[in-house]
C-alpha positions as CSV (number, residue, x, y, z in Angstrom):
1,X,-141.4,151.6,12.3
2,X,-140.1,153.2,15.5
3,X,-142.0,153.9,18.6
4,X,-141.2,156.1,21.6
5,X,-139.5,154.7,24.6
6,X,-142.6,155.5,26.6
7,X,-144.8,153.4,24.3
8,X,-142.3,150.5,24.2
9,X,-142.0,150.5,28.0
10,X,-145.8,150.5,28.4
11,X,-146.2,147.8,25.7
12,X,-143.7,145.5,27.3
13,X,-145.1,145.9,30.7
14,X,-148.6,145.2,29.3
15,X,-147.3,142.1,27.4
16,X,-145.6,140.8,30.6
17,X,-148.7,141.4,32.7
18,X,-151.0,139.8,30.0
19,X,-148.8,136.8,29.8
20,X,-148.8,136.4,33.6
21,X,-152.6,136.8,33.8
22,X,-153.0,134.3,30.9
23,X,-150.9,131.7,32.8
24,X,-152.7,132.4,36.0
25,X,-156.1,132.1,34.2
26,X,-155.1,128.8,32.7
27,X,-154.0,127.5,36.1
28,X,-157.2,128.7,37.6
29,X,-159.3,127.0,35.0
30,X,-157.4,123.7,35.3
31,X,-157.7,123.8,39.1
32,X,-161.4,124.6,38.8
33,X,-161.9,121.7,36.4
34,X,-160.0,119.3,38.7
35,X,-162.2,120.4,41.7
36,X,-165.4,119.9,39.7
37,X,-164.3,116.6,38.4
38,X,-163.3,115.4,41.8
39,X,-166.7,116.3,43.2
40,X,-168.5,114.8,40.3
41,X,-166.4,111.6,40.6
42,X,-167.3,111.4,44.3
43,X,-171.0,111.8,43.5
44,X,-170.8,109.1,40.8
45,X,-168.9,106.7,43.1
46,X,-171.5,107.3,45.9
47,X,-174.4,106.5,43.5
48,X,-172.6,103.4,42.3
49,X,-172.1,102.1,45.8
50,X,-175.7,102.7,46.7
51,X,-177.1,101.1,43.5
52,X,-174.7,98.2,43.8
53,X,-175.9,97.6,47.4
54,X,-179.5,97.9,46.2
55,X,-179.0,95.4,43.4
56,X,-177.3,92.9,45.8
57,X,-180.4,93.0,48.1
58,X,-182.8,92.3,45.2
59,X,-184.0,89.1,43.7
60,X,-183.1,87.9,40.2
61,X,-186.5,88.8,38.9
62,X,-186.9,92.0,40.9
63,X,-183.7,94.1,40.2
64,X,-184.4,97.8,40.3
65,X,-182.6,101.1,40.9
66,X,-183.3,103.6,43.7
67,X,-184.1,106.8,41.7
68,X,-186.7,109.5,41.3
69,X,-190.0,108.6,39.8
70,X,-189.7,111.0,36.8
71,X,-190.7,110.7,33.3
72,X,-188.0,111.2,30.6
73,X,-189.5,114.7,29.9
74,X,-189.3,115.6,33.5
75,X,-185.8,114.2,33.8
76,X,-184.7,116.4,30.9
77,X,-185.5,119.5,32.8
78,X,-183.2,118.5,35.6
79,X,-180.7,116.7,33.5
80,X,-177.7,118.2,35.3
81,X,-178.8,116.4,38.5
82,X,-179.6,113.1,36.9
83,X,-177.4,110.1,37.3
84,X,-177.9,107.4,34.7
85,X,-177.4,103.7,35.6
86,X,-177.3,100.5,33.6
87,X,-176.4,96.9,34.4
88,X,-174.5,94.8,31.9
89,X,-173.5,91.3,31.3
90,X,-170.0,90.8,30.1
91,X,-171.4,89.7,26.8
92,X,-172.9,93.1,26.2
93,X,-176.4,92.2,27.1
94,X,-178.2,95.0,29.1
95,X,-180.1,93.7,32.1
96,X,-181.4,96.9,33.6
97,X,-181.3,100.7,32.9
98,X,-182.6,103.9,34.4
99,X,-186.1,104.9,33.6
100,X,-184.9,108.3,32.4
101,X,-182.9,106.7,29.6
102,X,-184.3,106.4,26.0
103,X,-181.3,104.3,24.9
104,X,-178.4,102.3,26.3
105,X,-175.2,104.0,27.6
106,X,-172.2,103.5,25.3
107,X,-170.0,100.5,26.2
108,X,-167.8,97.9,24.7
109,X,-166.9,94.3,25.4
110,X,-163.3,95.0,26.4
111,X,-164.3,97.6,29.0
112,X,-167.0,95.3,30.4
113,X,-164.5,92.4,30.8
114,X,-162.0,94.7,32.5
115,X,-164.6,96.0,34.9
116,X,-165.9,92.5,35.6
117,X,-162.3,91.6,36.6
118,X,-162.5,94.2,39.4
119,X,-161.1,97.4,37.7
120,X,-162.8,100.7,38.2
121,X,-162.9,102.4,34.8
122,X,-163.6,106.1,34.2
123,X,-164.4,107.6,30.8
124,X,-165.9,110.7,29.2
125,X,-168.4,109.7,26.5
126,X,-171.2,111.0,24.4
127,X,-174.8,110.0,25.4
128,X,-177.9,111.1,23.5
129,X,-175.9,114.0,22.1
130,X,-174.4,115.3,25.3
131,X,-171.1,114.6,27.1
132,X,-171.2,112.4,30.2
133,X,-168.8,111.2,32.8
134,X,-169.0,107.4,33.1
135,X,-167.9,104.9,35.7
136,X,-167.8,101.1,35.0
137,X,-168.3,99.5,38.5
138,X,-167.6,95.8,39.1
139,X,-170.4,93.8,40.7
140,X,-170.1,90.6,42.6
141,X,-172.2,87.7,41.5
142,X,-175.7,88.5,42.6
143,X,-176.6,85.0,43.4
144,X,-177.7,81.9,41.6
145,X,-179.3,82.8,38.3
146,X,-177.8,86.2,38.2
147,X,-175.5,86.9,35.3
148,X,-174.9,90.6,36.0
149,X,-171.3,91.6,36.3
150,X,-170.9,95.4,35.6
151,X,-172.8,98.5,36.8
152,X,-172.4,101.6,34.6
153,X,-173.1,105.0,36.2
154,X,-173.1,108.2,34.1
155,X,-173.5,111.8,35.0
156,X,-174.0,114.7,32.5
157,X,-171.1,117.1,32.0
158,X,-173.1,120.1,30.7
159,X,-173.3,121.8,34.1
160,X,-169.5,121.4,34.6
161,X,-168.8,122.6,31.1
162,X,-171.1,125.6,31.4
163,X,-169.4,126.6,34.7
164,X,-166.0,126.2,33.1
165,X,-167.1,128.3,30.1
166,X,-168.5,131.1,32.3
167,X,-165.3,131.1,34.3
168,X,-163.2,131.2,31.1
169,X,-165.2,134.2,29.8
170,X,-164.9,135.9,33.1
171,X,-161.1,135.4,33.2
172,X,-160.7,136.6,29.6
173,X,-162.7,139.7,30.4
174,X,-160.7,140.2,33.6
175,X,-157.4,139.7,31.7
176,X,-158.5,142.2,29.0
177,X,-159.5,144.8,31.6
178,X,-156.3,144.4,33.6
179,X,-154.2,144.5,30.5
180,X,-155.8,147.8,29.6
181,X,-155.3,149.1,33.1
182,X,-151.7,148.0,33.0
183,X,-151.0,149.8,29.7
184,X,-152.6,153.0,31.0
185,X,-150.7,152.8,34.3
186,X,-147.5,151.9,32.6
187,X,-148.0,154.8,30.1
188,X,-148.5,157.2,33.0
189,X,-145.6,155.9,35.0
190,X,-143.3,155.9,32.0
191,X,-144.3,159.4,31.2
192,X,-143.5,160.5,34.8
193,X,-140.2,158.7,34.7
194,X,-138.9,160.1,31.4
195,X,-140.3,163.6,32.0
196,X,-136.9,164.8,33.2
197,X,-135.3,163.3,30.1
198,X,-137.7,165.5,28.0
199,X,-136.6,168.5,30.0
200,X,-133.0,167.6,29.2
201,X,-133.8,167.2,25.5
202,X,-135.6,170.6,25.5
203,X,-132.6,172.3,27.1
204,X,-130.2,170.6,24.8
205,X,-132.2,171.7,21.7
206,X,-132.2,175.3,23.0
207,X,-128.4,175.3,23.4
208,X,-126.9,176.7,20.3
209,X,-123.3,176.9,19.1
210,X,-122.8,180.2,20.9
211,X,-124.3,179.1,24.2
212,X,-122.5,175.8,24.9
213,X,-121.3,177.1,28.3
214,X,-124.9,177.4,29.6
215,X,-125.1,173.8,30.7
216,X,-128.1,171.7,31.5
217,X,-130.1,171.8,34.7
218,X,-131.3,168.6,36.4
219,X,-135.0,168.5,37.3
220,X,-134.9,165.1,39.1
221,X,-133.2,164.0,42.2
222,X,-132.4,160.4,41.1
223,X,-128.8,159.5,40.8
224,X,-129.2,158.2,37.2
225,X,-130.6,161.5,35.9
226,X,-128.0,163.6,37.8
227,X,-125.3,161.4,36.4
228,X,-126.7,161.9,32.9
229,X,-126.8,165.6,33.3
230,X,-123.2,165.6,34.6
231,X,-122.0,163.6,31.7
232,X,-123.8,165.9,29.2
233,X,-122.5,169.0,30.8
234,X,-119.0,167.6,30.8
235,X,-119.4,166.8,27.1
236,X,-120.8,170.3,26.4
237,X,-117.9,171.8,28.3
238,X,-115.4,169.9,26.2
239,X,-117.2,170.8,23.0
240,X,-117.2,174.4,24.1
241,X,-113.5,174.3,24.9
242,X,-112.9,172.7,21.5
243,X,-114.9,175.4,19.7
244,X,-113.1,178.1,21.6
245,X,-109.7,176.5,20.9
246,X,-110.6,176.1,17.2
247,X,-111.8,179.7,17.1
248,X,-108.6,181.0,18.7
249,X,-106.5,178.7,16.5
250,X,-108.2,180.0,13.3
251,X,-107.8,183.6,14.4
252,X,-104.2,183.2,15.4
253,X,-103.4,181.2,12.2
254,X,-105.0,183.9,10.1
255,X,-103.0,186.5,11.9
256,X,-99.7,184.6,11.5
257,X,-100.4,184.1,7.8
258,X,-101.4,187.6,7.3
259,X,-98.4,189.3,8.9
260,X,-95.7,187.9,6.5
261,X,-98.0,188.3,3.5
262,X,-98.6,191.9,4.4
263,X,-94.8,192.4,4.9
264,X,-94.0,190.9,1.5
265,X,-96.7,192.9,-0.2
266,X,-95.5,196.1,1.3
267,X,-91.8,195.5,0.4
268,X,-92.7,194.5,-3.2
269,X,-95.0,197.5,-3.7
270,X,-92.3,199.8,-2.5
271,X,-89.8,198.2,-4.7
272,X,-92.0,198.6,-7.7
273,X,-92.8,202.3,-7.2
274,X,-89.6,203.3,-9.1
275,X,-86.6,201.6,-10.8
276,X,-84.0,200.5,-8.4
277,X,-80.5,199.2,-8.4
278,X,-79.8,195.5,-8.5
279,X,-78.6,195.6,-4.9
280,X,-81.9,197.0,-3.7
281,X,-83.9,194.4,-5.6
282,X,-81.6,191.7,-4.1
283,X,-82.4,193.1,-0.6
284,X,-86.1,193.0,-1.3
285,X,-85.9,189.5,-2.6
286,X,-83.8,188.4,0.4
287,X,-86.4,189.9,2.8
288,X,-89.2,188.3,0.8
289,X,-87.3,184.9,1.0
290,X,-87.2,185.2,4.7
291,X,-90.9,185.7,4.9
292,X,-91.5,182.9,2.5
293,X,-89.4,180.6,4.7
294,X,-91.3,181.7,7.7
295,X,-94.6,181.0,5.9
296,X,-93.3,177.6,4.8
297,X,-92.3,176.7,8.4
298,X,-95.7,177.9,9.7
299,X,-97.5,175.9,7.1
300,X,-95.5,172.7,8.0
301,X,-96.3,173.2,11.6
302,X,-100.0,173.8,10.9
303,X,-100.1,170.6,8.8
304,X,-98.4,168.6,11.6
305,X,-100.9,169.9,14.1
306,X,-103.8,169.2,11.7
307,X,-102.5,165.6,11.3
308,X,-102.4,165.3,15.0
309,X,-106.0,166.6,15.4
310,X,-107.2,164.1,12.8
311,X,-105.4,161.2,14.5
312,X,-103.1,160.7,11.5
313,X,-99.9,161.6,13.3
314,X,-98.8,158.0,13.7
315,X,-95.0,157.8,14.4
316,X,-93.0,156.0,11.7
317,X,-91.1,153.9,14.2
318,X,-87.8,152.5,13.1
319,X,-84.4,151.7,14.5
320,X,-82.5,155.0,14.8
321,X,-79.6,156.5,16.7
322,X,-81.2,159.1,19.0
323,X,-77.8,160.6,20.0
324,X,-76.9,161.1,16.3
325,X,-80.2,162.8,15.6
326,X,-79.7,165.2,18.5
327,X,-76.1,165.9,17.4
328,X,-77.3,166.7,13.9
329,X,-79.9,169.2,15.1
330,X,-77.5,170.9,17.5
331,X,-74.9,171.3,14.8
332,X,-77.4,173.0,12.5
333,X,-78.2,175.5,15.3
334,X,-74.7,176.1,16.4
335,X,-74.0,179.0,14.0
336,X,-77.1,180.7,15.4
337,X,-75.8,180.2,19.0
338,X,-72.3,181.5,18.1
339,X,-73.9,184.6,16.5
340,X,-75.4,185.4,19.9
341,X,-72.3,184.4,21.8
342,X,-74.2,181.5,23.5
343,X,-72.4,178.3,24.5
344,X,-74.4,175.5,23.1
345,X,-73.5,172.1,24.7
346,X,-74.7,168.6,23.8
347,X,-74.6,166.0,26.5
348,X,-75.3,162.6,24.9
349,X,-73.7,159.2,24.7
350,X,-71.7,158.2,21.6
351,X,-74.7,156.1,20.4
352,X,-78.2,155.5,21.7
353,X,-80.2,153.1,19.5
354,X,-83.9,153.3,19.9
355,X,-87.2,152.5,18.2
356,X,-88.7,155.9,17.3
357,X,-89.8,158.3,14.6
358,X,-86.6,160.2,13.5
359,X,-88.5,163.2,12.1
360,X,-90.6,163.8,15.3
361,X,-87.5,163.4,17.6
362,X,-85.6,165.8,15.3
363,X,-88.5,168.4,15.5
364,X,-88.5,168.1,19.3
365,X,-84.7,168.7,19.6
366,X,-84.8,171.6,17.0
367,X,-87.9,173.4,18.5
368,X,-86.7,173.1,22.1
369,X,-83.1,174.2,21.3
370,X,-84.2,177.0,19.0
371,X,-86.6,178.2,21.8
372,X,-83.8,178.1,24.4
373,X,-81.5,180.1,22.1
374,X,-84.1,182.8,21.6
375,X,-84.5,183.4,25.3
376,X,-81.0,182.7,26.6
377,X,-78.9,185.7,27.8
378,X,-76.2,187.1,25.6
379,X,-73.1,185.0,26.3
380,X,-75.2,182.5,28.2
381,X,-75.4,178.7,28.1
382,X,-77.8,176.2,26.5
383,X,-77.5,172.5,27.4
384,X,-79.1,169.8,25.3
385,X,-79.1,166.3,26.9
386,X,-80.4,163.0,25.7
387,X,-80.3,159.8,27.6
388,X,-82.1,156.6,28.5
389,X,-83.5,155.7,31.9
390,X,-85.9,153.0,33.0
391,X,-87.1,152.2,29.5
392,X,-87.6,155.9,28.6
393,X,-85.8,158.1,26.2
394,X,-85.3,161.5,27.9
395,X,-84.6,164.7,26.1
396,X,-83.7,167.8,28.2
397,X,-83.0,171.3,27.1
398,X,-81.9,174.0,29.6
399,X,-81.1,177.6,29.3
400,X,-79.9,180.3,31.8
401,X,-82.3,183.0,30.6
402,X,-85.0,184.8,32.7
403,X,-86.9,181.6,33.3
404,X,-90.7,181.0,33.1
405,X,-91.6,183.2,36.0
406,X,-95.2,182.6,37.3
407,X,-96.5,181.3,33.9
408,X,-98.7,178.3,33.9
409,X,-96.3,175.7,32.5
410,X,-99.1,173.6,30.9
411,X,-100.2,176.6,28.8
412,X,-96.7,176.9,27.3
413,X,-97.5,173.9,25.1
414,X,-100.8,175.5,23.8
415,X,-100.9,176.6,20.2
416,X,-99.8,180.2,19.4
417,X,-98.9,180.7,23.0
418,X,-96.3,183.5,23.5
419,X,-94.6,184.4,26.7
420,X,-94.7,187.9,28.1
421,X,-92.0,190.5,27.3
422,X,-89.8,189.3,30.1
423,X,-89.6,186.0,28.3
424,X,-89.9,187.2,24.7
425,X,-87.6,190.2,24.7
426,X,-86.7,189.9,21.0
427,X,-89.9,190.3,18.9
428,X,-87.9,189.5,15.8
429,X,-87.2,186.0,17.0
430,X,-90.5,185.4,18.9
431,X,-91.5,182.6,16.5
432,X,-95.0,181.6,15.6
433,X,-96.0,180.0,18.9
434,X,-96.3,176.6,17.5
435,X,-92.9,175.1,18.3
436,X,-93.8,173.8,21.8
437,X,-97.2,172.6,20.6
438,X,-95.4,170.5,18.0
439,X,-93.2,169.1,20.8
440,X,-96.2,168.1,22.8
441,X,-98.0,166.3,20.0
442,X,-94.8,164.6,19.0
443,X,-94.3,163.3,22.5
444,X,-97.9,162.2,22.8
445,X,-97.7,160.4,19.4
446,X,-95.0,158.2,21.0
447,X,-97.1,157.8,24.2
448,X,-94.9,160.2,26.1
449,X,-95.3,163.7,27.5
450,X,-93.5,167.1,27.7
451,X,-93.0,169.3,30.8
452,X,-91.5,172.6,31.6
453,X,-90.1,174.1,34.8
454,X,-87.9,176.8,36.3
455,X,-84.3,175.8,37.2
456,X,-83.2,176.6,40.7
457,X,-80.0,178.2,39.2
458,X,-82.1,180.4,36.9
459,X,-83.5,179.8,33.5
460,X,-85.9,177.1,32.2
461,X,-85.8,173.4,31.7
462,X,-87.9,171.5,29.1
463,X,-88.1,167.7,29.4
464,X,-89.6,165.2,26.9
465,X,-90.0,161.6,27.8
466,X,-90.6,158.9,25.2
467,X,-91.6,155.5,26.7
468,X,-89.9,153.1,24.3
469,X,-87.6,150.1,24.0
470,X,-84.0,151.4,23.6
471,X,-81.0,149.3,22.7
472,X,-77.4,150.4,23.0
473,X,-74.8,149.3,20.4
474,X,-73.3,147.0,23.0
475,X,-76.6,145.3,23.7
476,X,-78.9,143.2,21.5
477,X,-79.1,143.9,17.8
478,X,-82.4,145.3,16.5
């Protein structure tokens, strides 16, 4: 069974206060008992001294106690003030007792012998059905013919016990009342303390999927609540950005998938309107194949990004020659560069062994080089360089095209981002807008990063850094 934080806080405060009050009450009762016992012992000791002196002054045949002249019935009415006295021989024979007593005080031979030897012995006993505090007091020989050795003085404990009982009842009542007051006060204080949290909860419940940008207002000036609101607003902002990014991604992906499908459908419908020559059908099939290849590439890119979003894009690290991978990608793109009259140059060592994911590195080289070829000027130059520096594998791709202009370079790596017309002058080769996003996630999967900048000589430079352990052929074997 779960309870509210307010109830738990009040309950714990009450439990702590009750425990503290119980301990304090126990200490108070013990202290009170000690004080009462000390006073009672002082009274008994005083009576014992007086009676012992009185006995010492008497004659063997005329021993008596100094006490009130009360009958047993009268003594019962003031029993709390009565002190009982009795004189014993060590053999257990009673020589004298108070006139208020109907029977002998409880004693035993061992105690009488110890008291006769000079030891003061205190005890709590039962006498005539009531508790008494007893002192066995040693007496000197009272003279020739006297055999008395021990004086026993007893005082009733009823008054002390009643006072302790009343004090105990009072402390229990006081503890109960204070516990109730503590619970009520803690409940009120806890409610006041968490009221801003309820305000935050109410605002959070009112915020729907379409109003995540509203944020939450803080209604308390304490640093903890303000920090809580700041953290929640930051989280809501991230969720809102993620929703917006997902919405744009879905819309852009739908558009990118729709365009080639629409083109293929249109061409096929036109081709089927009337019989055509084999060459015309071949042309339609060739155009359709291009759209299918575009769809296939788009689907592969989307799957790569989906794996990255799901945290499943773990690089398959293995020993590979980064220079050979870069050369292979550049060779595959060289016909495209020659068709545009672009000088495609690879600047790489003969061999560069590294621990990396061959597929992801190949995608980075391909996407960046393909992007540079799209925007390089006719007859221009594209340079692909791969090297190792300070424990990092560095991939650079440069072109001498129009450059990035005033574009926000960080946005270049967003999904479905397309440059303006100055940068994307050929709509036929504008791509899907996922190539640079793939480069970014590939770099991040290796723990690296990708950047873009304008070259001082004109054009753009894209750089990818992979922090990894690289080994040349002349170094240690992997």
